[in-house]
N, C-alpha and C positions, 0 to 999 in steps of 0.2 A: 547405529546409520551405515549403511552401505559406503564404499569409499573404491572410487576407482583407484588400480593399483599406481597410476601416475600422479594421483593426490599423494604419494607419500613422500613426493619431492616437489613441494609447492617453491615458487619462483618469488624472492622477494625483488619487487620491480622499484627502480630507482627513479624517481620523478620530481621536480621542481614542487616547492610548494610545500607548507604545511597546515594544519589545523588545530587550535587550543593547545594541548600539551602534547599531543603526539605529532605524528610525522607519517606521510604516507608511505615512507621507506618501511614503516611496519606491516602495512597490507599484504597481504599472502593470494597470491593469486595462481590458477593454473599456466603452468608455462606455456609463452608466445601473449601473455595477457599484460596491460599495462593500465596505472590509472594515474589520473592528473585531476587537479581541482581546477574548474573552469569556471567557477562564479561563485561571489559571496551573497547570500539571503538569507537575512534574520531569520532563525526558527523554521529553516524551508520545509514545506511537510509534501501535499499533492502537487501532481504536475500534470500538464496537458499540453498537447502541440497544437498549434495550428495547421492546416494545410500548406499555407506560406511558409512554415517553418518557424513560427515564434513560439518561444516555449512560455508557459504562465505556471508561475509558482504561488502556492499558498503556503499560509502560515498559522502559527499559533499566537502570532505577537501582534494581529489585528492588519497586518499587510497583506497587499497581492503584489507581485512583481511580473513585470515580463522581460524575457530575453531574448534579445535581438542579433542577426550577424553569424548564428551557429553554421559553421563550414565556408562563412565568407570573409574570415578575419578575428578582429577584434570583437569582443561580446559586449553589448550594451545591457546594462541591467536598469530598469527604470520602475521605479514604483508608481503603482496606477490605481492603488486604494489603499485607504488607512483608515485607522478607528472603527474595524468590524469585530463583531464578535468571533472569535477563532475560525477566521475564513480558510480552514484544512484544504477542503476541496474545490477543485476548480476542473469546469468541463466546457469545451468550446464547440459551438455549432453554428452554422449560417452565418459565421462573422460576427457573432456575439460569446461573449464569455460568460458563464454561469458561476456563481460562485456561492459554498454552501457558508452559514453563519449561523449555526445552532438550528435556530427555530426557523427560519426564512432561509430561501432561496432566491439569491440578489441575481442580475442580470446587467450587463455593460454593453451596450449597444456598441455596434462597428468598431469595437475595441482597438483593430490594428490601425484604422487610419486617423486615431484620436488617442495616440500612446503618450503624445508630448501635452495632452490636455484633456484627460480622461474624463468620461463623462459620469454623473452622478448615479449611482449604482441604485435600480429599480428593484422594486420588488416583484418577483414572479410568484412566490408561495409563501404565507406564513403559517402553514397547516401542522407545522412538526411542534413538538413538545421543546418547551426552553429548558429544561433539566441542561444544568452543566456536566455532572457527571455521565460521562460517555458519551456527550453533545456532540462533539465535533465530528464532522461528516466528511467521508472520501465519497467524492460523487463521480459518475462518469454516463456518457451517453452509450446505449445499447444498440445491437443492430436493428433494433425495431423502430431508432428516432427518439425512445422515452429516456427520460434523465432518471437513472437508477440514485435512490436516496436511502440510506440508512438509518435506523435509530436503535441506537444501543440502550441496552437495560440501564435504567438510572440508579446502579447498586453494583454491589459484588455479585450476589446470588440475591433476586428477589422475582417475584409475579405482581408486576404492575398492570397487568392488562394487556388487550391486542393491540394497542399503540408501539409499543415498546418491543425490543427485542427481535427486530424485524428488518426486510428491506421492500421500500418500496419501488413502485413507478410512476413515474409524473410526465403527463403530456403538457409539456410546457410552450405548447404551440395554441393550446385552449385557454383562452383566459378562465380562472376559476375553476380549473381543472384540480380534483383531489387527487391525492396520492393513491394509489392501488397496491396493496401488498401483496408481493410474490414469494416470499419466503419468511417463514416463522422460526421462534427457537434458535435465533441467532444472537449470542450474547453480545457481541461488538465486533464488525467488521470495519475494517480502515483500510480495505485495499480488494478491488475484483476486475475482473477482466473477464471476456467471452473468448471460449476454444475458437481459433480461426477457423478451423472446418466443421465442427458440429453447432457453432454458435450457442453452446449451453454455456451459463453463466459459473464461472469460478469464484470462490471469495474463502478470503482466508478470515478466521474466528479467534478472537484471544479468551483462551482456558479461564476459569476463574481461578481466585485468589485464595490463601488461606488453607488450602488442601493437600499440602504437602511440598516437599521440594520438586519432585517427579510428579506429580499430579495434581490436575489433570493436564493434557496435553492441549498445546495450542491444535489447531485444525484448518486443514485446505479442503473445502468443500465443493461439491457440483451439484449445480441445480438442474435438475433434467426436466420437472416440469412447475409450472408455478403452483402455489399453497404447499409445498413439501415444508417438514418441520424437522429442524436439525437437533433439536433436543433441550434447549435450554427452556427452563432452569431444572428440569428433575433430571437429566442425562447430559453426562459432559464425555464427549469422547464418543466411542463407541459403545463404551460399557460400565462407565463408572457412574454410578448411583448416587443422586445429591444428597447430603446426610439431612438437609432439612425438607428437602421437595420432591424426594425422590417418589414418596406416593401419590406425587399428581400426575403422573406418565410414566410411563414403560422405554426402555432405551429399545426394544424389538420395534417399536411403531413409530421411530424417527430413523432420520437419513446418517449413519454414519460416516464419518469423515472418507474423503479419499486417501487421504494421508495424515496421519498424525503425526504433529510437530513438536519442537520439545518444549516442554511444560515453562510459562513463565517466560519465552523469548522472546513475546510480544511481537507477532508475525504480522506485521501490517502490509505497506503496498506489494502487490503480486502483479506480473507482466508474463504472457506467453511470449516467449522470444520470436518475433515475426522478421527479423533482422537477415541479412545475407553477409554481414562481416566475419560473425564468427563462425568456426567449422561446423560441417553438416551437422554433426552430433547435436548439437546445441537448438537445434530447430523445431525440436519436441519437447523443449523444457520451460518449466515456469520458474523464475525468477522472483524470490522472495526478501523483503528488507525485513530483518529482524532488530526491532527497536530497542530490544534488551530488557533483563529483569530489574525488578525492583525488591520483591519480597523472596527473595531464594537465598540459601545462605551460601553458596557459592556463584556468582551471577553467570548468564546464559544469556546467548543471543548476541547483539551488536555486530553483527554480520550479515552478507546477503548469501542465502542458500540457493541453490539449484534443485528443483525436482525434475527427473528426467522422466519421461513419458515413453512408452513404447508405442505402435501403431494403432492400436486399441484406446487409447488415452491412459492405459491405467500405468502409476507409477512404478517404474523399478528400481531407482535409485534415489536416495537424498542425499547429498553433500556439501560441504561450505564451497562457496565460490569466490568469495571475497570475506577476509577474515583479519582480524589486528586492531580494531576500533578499541577494543578492552584488552588493558593490560592485565593478562591472567595472575600474574604474580602480587601486583598490588591490590588487584579487584578493583580498578579503577578504569573508566570509559572516557577516551577523548574525543569520540562520535558515536551517534547513532544514528545509522539508516533509518528512512521513513518510509521511502518509496522510490518505486523503479521503474524507469520507463525507456521503453526502445527510440534510438534516436533517427531521425531521416537516413543517417548512414550508415546504422546497423549497429552503433556502439550503443552500450547501457549506461543511461544517466543513473545516479542516486542521489536523492537529497538526503541532507542529515541535519536533523534541527538542532542537534546540541553545538555543533560547530558552524551552524549555518553557511553550509557550504551544498554546491553543485559538485558531484564528482562524475568524471567520463572514464568507461572501463572501457578499452578498445583491445583489437586482437591484431597483432605483426607477426606473420609465421616467420620462423626462423629461416633465415636462407639456406 
C-alpha cells in the first residue's frame, strides 16, 4: 500500500472514554485528528441520517436505534424497533425510515415525530431470499430515488442462480414493485455510495475465504452502467480464477475492481467524503470500514481505510486512516468498524458492532 510520508508519524490522540478491553488512546490517526465515543448502541452497524439531523443505526441484534441531539449538546439514544431479523441496513426518505430484515424491507412511517412511541414496521417488500448466510443487508437510496438492496451469495463460493450475488434497485413508491437487478457477480457487498459528481454507484465486496492468507483481495468496485458483472463465482479480484467455478466464465469478461483491498480485511461500509471539516485533500476520498478477518493466520483489518482519488476518479493512494482496534502482538481485537458516515458538521462517524459504539472522528488544525 502507498503511504503518505506524514503517516510515518501518526498521532496518538488522547480522548475520554474506552470500549471493551481497549482504549481510544490506542487509535492511530493522522496529525490534527481526534476520536471520541459519542454513543453506545448494541451491535451497531449501518447508519443513515435524516435531513433534520437524526442518526438512525441498524444492528445485528434485532434492534434499531435513533440518536438525536447531534451538535446540540447531549445526545439521546432511543430504541425504535426490536425483535427484527438482523436489521443491519437503514435508509431514510421523505419522513420514513426503511429497514432491511434479511428477506424483507420494512418501513416505519413518520418516525421522527414518533420516536417516543414508534409505529409498528410495515412490510414494503418480501421479495428477497431468506438465507441467513450473507443475508444481512446494507441499504441506501440512490440519486434516482430507488432503494438499493444487495443479495449476497448464500455460501462461500457457489452458483445458486440469478437471485443471488447481485445488487438490486427497488421502487418503494410503487406498491408491489419487484426489485430490479443492476449489478451481478457481487459476492457480498455490505456498503456502497454514489460518487458526488458522476453519480456512479461504488461498492465494497468481500472476497472468498479459504483460498489463502493473501488471496483473493476484497474489492472496491464501480458500476458504470446497469447490468455489469463483477466476476463471482468464476473470478475473484481482477484475475484470480476460482478453482471450482473458474470454467463457468472468464475474468476478461467481468469488471475488475477499481481498487484491490486487503484480503480477508472484510471491507464493509464506505462513503465518499463530502464534508468540509477535513482538509481539502480529503474531499476526493473514499473511507472504508474494515471489519477484520476471521480466517487468516495473522489477523488483518480492524481499521478505517482511506482511498484517495485524483480528479478523474482514479485511486492514487490507499492508506490506513484510523487503526488500533487490533492488538497486533496479542492478535486480539477490542473493536470492529462496521460502517462510516459523514456527519452534518463534516466529522466522520464510525460504527463498531463489537464494542457497541458510535465514534466521531474530527479535525482541528494545530494553532
